[in-house]
N, C-alpha and C positions, 0 to 999 in steps of 0.2 A: 631254529631260524629257517624260514622258507628259502628254497633255492633261488639263485640269482637269474630268474627268467625274464627276458625282454622279448616281446611285450608281456605285460603281466596278464596271466590267464584269468578267466572268470572265477575259478575256484581251484585252490591247491590244498590238499590235505596230506601233510607229511606224516610218516609213521617211522618208528624206530627201525634201524637196521639198514643194510645195504645189500644190493645184488652185485655179484662179481661176474663179469663176462670173461670167458677164456677161449682157448683154441677149440674147445668142443661146443661152444655156444652155436646154436643153430638160428637161422632166420627163415621163418616160414611166412609167406605172403602171397596174395594174388598178384598176377602180373600187372604191371603198371609203373608209372613214373615214380611213385612213392617207394616201392620196393627196390627199383633199380638205383634210385638216388641213395637210399639208406644203406643198401648193401655196399655200394661203391665207397661211401663215406667211411663206414666202419672198417672195411678192408684196407683202405688207404692208410689209416693211422695205426690200426692194431696189427695188421698182417694176418688176422684170423680169416679162415675161409668163409665163415658165415654161410655154410651150406644148409639146405633144408633139413628138418629134424629127422633123426634116426634114433634107435634105442640107445645109442652111445652118447647122445647129446646130454650135456650136464645142465644147460639152461637153454631156454627158447625165447627168442624175440619173435612175437607173432603179430602180424598185421591182419586185421579182419575188416570186412566190408559189411558187417551185419548190424551196424549202428542204426539207431532210430532216425527217421526222417527229420525229427525235431532238431538234430544236430546241424541241419542245413548243409550247404555245399562245402563249407570250410571248417565246420566244427569237428571235434574229435574228443575221445576219452582215452586217457593213458593211465595204466595201472601197473605199478612195479611192486612185485612181491618176492618172497624168497624163492619161488619156483620159476620166475621169469617175468617177461614184459608182455603185456597185451595192449596193443594200440588199435582202437576201434574208430571207424569213420562210417559215414553214410555214402561217401564218395572217395575216389582215389585222391582227389584234391584235399579232402579233409585229412586223410592219412599223411599226405605230404606236409601239411602244416604241423601235424602232430610230430612228424619226424624231426622238425626243427626244434621242437621242445625237447625231444629225446636227446638230441645232440647237445643241447645246453645243460642237460642234467649230467652228462658225462664230463670227465675232467677236461681242462683246456687243451690238453694234448690231442684230443680228438680232431682238432683243426690242423694238425700237422700234415704237410703234403707228402710225407713218407713215413713208413712204420717206425714207431718209437716204443720204448719200454715205459709202461705206466700201469698204475693200478686202475683197471677199467671197471669202476664201480658206479652204480646208480643208486640214489637214495630211495628207499621204499616210500610209496605214497601214491596218491591219485591226483590227476589233473583233469578237469572238465573245462572245455574252452570253445569259444566261437568268437568271431570278430564283431566289433561295433559297427564298422563301415564296410561296405562292399567294394569301395574304391580306395586302395591304399597304394599310392603311386610314388614313383621317383621319375624325374625328367632329366635327361642328359642332352645338353646342347652340343651337337657335333658340327654345328655350322660356324660358330666363331673360331673355334679350333677343331680340327678333325681328329676323331679317335677311331682307330681301325677295328676290325672284327675282334681281334684278340683283346683289345682294351675294353670293348663293350662287354665281351663275355666275362672278363675280370670284374667289371662293374656289376654285372648281374650276380656274380658269386658273392659280392659284398652285401647285396641287399636281401638275398634269399633267406639267410638265417633269421631275419627280422620280419618274415611273413608278409612282405610286400607282394602285390599281385598285378601291378600295372607298371610297364616300362614305356614312358612317353619319350619318343625320340624327336628332337627338334632338328629337322633335316634340311631346312633352308632358311637363309637370312641374307642380309646385305653382304656379308663377308664370304659367303660360299653356298653353293648348291651341292648337296652331298649324296644324291641318289640318282643313278642312271635311269633315264626315261627314253624308251624306244621312240625314235622319230625326232628327238631333240638332242642330238649328240653334243652340241655346244654347251649345254647346261653343265656337263662335266668336263669336257675338253678345255673349256674356257672358264665357266662359272665356278668350277671347283678348284681352280689353280692357286688360290690364295687363302688367307685367313687374317685374323687380327694381327697387325704388325708385319704382314707380308707372308710369302711362301715359307714352308710348303703347305699346300692345301690337302686335298684328297677326297675320295668319294667311295661309296659302296656300289659295286655292280649289283644287279638284281639277284644274282646268285649269292653274293655276300649278305644281302639283306635277308634272303630266305634262310641262310644259315643262322643269323641272329634270331629270327622269328622262331625257328625250330629249337634252338638252344633255350630260349626264354620259355617256350611252351612246355618243354620237358621239365621245367621248374615252376609251372603254373603261373607264369608272368605273361600277361596279355600285352603285346606291343601295340601302342597307339602312335601312329606316325603323324607328324605335323608338317604341313606345307603352309608357311605363314604368309597370308595375303590379307589386304592389298598392299600394306606397307612391308618393310623388311624384305624387299624384293630386288635390291640392286644387282645381285649376282645373276638373277634370271634375266633382268632387263639388259645388262651388259652382254649377256649371251645372245639374246634375241631382241634387238632394239625396237622392233615393231610392237613389243609389249609395253613400251614406255612412251611418255610424252616428252621426255628429255631429248635434247637434240642429238647428243652422242653419249649415251650412258656408259660409264667406265666402271671397272672393278673397284672395290672399296676395301680398305684395310683398317679403317678407324673403328671407334666404339660408339660414336654418337648415333642417335636413332631419330626416326621420324621424318626423314627427308625423301624417302623413296615412295613411289606410288605407281601401281600398274595403270595402264591406260583404261580407264573405267568405261569409256563410251565406245570402245572398239569391240566388235564381235570376235575378233581374233583372240582377245584376252580370254574369253569364256570358252572358246574352242580349245585353247591351250590348257586351261584349268580342267576342262572335262576330260581331256586325254590324260593329264597328270593324275587326277583323282582316280580315274579308272584303273590305271596301272598300279598305283599305290594300293588301292582297295584290293586288287587281285593278288597282290603280294602279301596281304595282311589278313589272316583269318579272323582276327578279333572284330568286334561289332562297331568299333569307333574309328573316326578319322578327324583329326584336329586341324582346323583351317586357320588358326591364329586369330587374326582380326585386331590385334593390339597395336597401339602407338602409330596409327595411321594419321600422323599429325599434319601431313600435307594434303589431306583429303577433306573436303568440306562435308558437313553433316549430310547434305543432300546427296552428294556423290557416294558417300559411304553407304547410305540407305539403298541407293541404286545398285551398288556393287553387291551388297549382301542379298538383295532380292533376287539377283541372278545367280549368285554363287551358292547359297545355302541349298537350293534344290539339287545342285549337281552332286553333293555328297549323298543325299538320299537316293538319287538315281542309281548310284553304284552300291546301294545296299548297306550303307553305313549310317550310324547315328552321329550327329554333329557334336563335336566338342570345340569350344572356342574360348578365348580369353574374355574377360568380363565386358570389354567394350562392345562386343557383339550383342549385348542386351538392347542396344539402341536400334537394332534391325527392325524394319516395319513388321515382319512376321517371322517368328522363330518356329522351326519345325518341331513336331512332337518328339519328346524325349531329350531335347537338347540339354547338354551339360555345359554350363558356363563356369570358367575357372577364375575364381576371385584371387587377385594377386596384389592389390594395393596394400600398403601398411595398415595395421589396425588403428593407427592414429588418425586416419582420414575418414571422412563421412562416406557412407555407402551412397553411390550415385542413384538418383531417382529412377533412371532407366533400369537399373538392376532390380530395385524393389518392384517395378512394374513387371519385369520379366518373370520374377519369382511368383508374383501373383497370378501370372498366366500359365504357370506350370513348369518353368525352367528349373532344372536341378543344379545344385552348386557343388563344385569341388573347391575345397578351401586350401589356398596357398598364399596366405598373407606374407608379404616379403620380409617383414620384420620378425617373423617367427619361422617360416618354412623355407626361405630362400637360402640354400646351402652355399651360394656364391658370395654371400655377404661376409665381411671379415669377422673373425672371432673377437678382435680388439683393434684399436686404432693403429697399433704398430705391427699388425700381422703382415707377413710378406705376400700373402695371396688374398684375392678377393676384392670386392667393391664395398662402398659405404653409403650409397645413395639412400638406402633404407635404414641406415644406422648400422652399428655393429650388432651381431647376433651371437650371443654366447650360448653355451650348452644349456644352461638353465632356462634362458629366454625361449629357446626353441622347443622346450619341453612343457613349460607352464602356460598353456592356453587352451581354450575350449572352442572347437570349431562351430558349435551351436550358438555361441554368444555374439557372433559378428554380424549376422544378418537375421534378426529375429523373424521367426515364422517361415524361414526358408527350408526347403527339403535338401538337407546336406547329404550327399551320397558318399562323400569321402574326403580324404586329405591327400595332397600331393606335395612332394618336396622337390622343387626345381633346382638344378645345378647348371647355371649358365657358365660359359667358358671363356669370357673375355681375357681373364688372367691365368687360365689353366691350360697347360700344354702337354702334360705327361700323365700317365696313369697314377703315379705317386701324388701328383697334385690333386687328382680326384679323391684318392684315399684321405688326404689331409683334410679336405673340406667335408667329406662324408662323416668321418669318425673323429670325435665321439658324438656328433649331433644326431646322426641318422637314427640310432636306436630310440631316442626320445620321441622323434616324430613317428616312429613305428608304434610306440606306446600310445600316442595321441590317436592314431588311426585305428588301432586294434582294440585297445582296452577301454572298457567303460569305467574302470576304477578311478577314483579321484587322483589327481596329480599329487605325488608325494615326493618332493625333491630329495630330502635326505635318503629315502629308500632307493630312489632312482640312481643317485650318485653312488650309493653302495654297490648296486648292481653293475653300474658302468665300470667301476674300478675292477670288479671281478672279470668283466669282459675284456679288459685290456690284455689280460693273460691269454685269452683266446686269440686276439689279434697277433700277439707276439708269437704264439705257437704256429699260427698260419703263415708267419713270415711277412706280415704287414708292418713295415717299418716307418711309414710316413704319417701315421695318424697323429693328430694334434694332442700334445701332452697338456691338457687344459689344467690351469691352476684351480679351476672350479672343482676339480675332482680330488684335490688334496685333502687328506684326512685331518 
């Protein structure tokens, strides 16, 4: 039987026998994030020193950067024999992805946060692998409820084993503004004070945000910040009323959407956005900035077009490629390279504006709510989540094809959003992530056909890994019962 790898690699060739790692096992690798990560992971659970090779080394785990260019940025080759492990990539990022496969070949105890006794064996065989899509994202909403730096790092740790490479942070909404902006102190002193259901709120200082970006980058996750405009802006307008046409905008603690709207015909609005986008862009080395654009239900089509005509160029001015929710397809002119995020359920018709945008070169990130939204309930009686897109079970989140939703579109990837209206703690996040997230990783990475019985088998094996890691809040889905 093939090993329980998620996502499924391009090719796996098992061979008889196992390799045993021991105290004399060496790890030889070029400097980089991959070597640092793998050495720390192995030392943490095994207690082995994993020093560079010496004549006394009994086995060697070797990372090499001499792989062919055909592997691409994230592809890798992994070979386990009786003499050791050779992991080959064309880039350090490819080695990092391969390291996640190597960790999944080891016993579940490799996820332990402290040294444990175990038979540290790896099955003999080869793996050849590279991703289907370049964009494999997860989104965390820190606006409806705030999650601090430690919680975001923990969230990153949950997604890294499954080869995700984008962390989309939803930083602003009606219920809270979560990033300090120089020159606009009330965004955080006032606009960050609350959340859904009331205080406490919270926010990231710019140093906090840099810490998250650096932590993510060391795991080859690109942070994509989102400032959601022109709707979802009540917290900003309550902080600076001149941005609003409301007479006296107040902070908001509810969950309804579509009532807020920036002052579209005031130059001050665009001066504000120019400054915000500039600071956010400077804090984020990745190529993208997400400006939302969704559910502007109080904005006329004409005003929305006016707003987008003035706002879209501001993102490019600060050197970033625009990402926006699918509603932005109706903008009069979309910038080159724009990524539109498709989020409506698969049961709905694709809007004509989106077809038009695709025909003009817009690229799509697929996040259909009835497949990819991790905030939807597992079942009607589930304690956490929403049901506006229906319930989303483990199998439903796994069995779909991103290419089938908008025929002819250039699909650049898949993203799994986790909105936080009902989520308040890191354990709440774990519950909604697992066990659905690995299936979405498979949709995003693997070109193999969906095979639910095989995926369910693999997931059952991965629950032992979560147990070993001390993850206690994951959902015990009846869909995984044998």
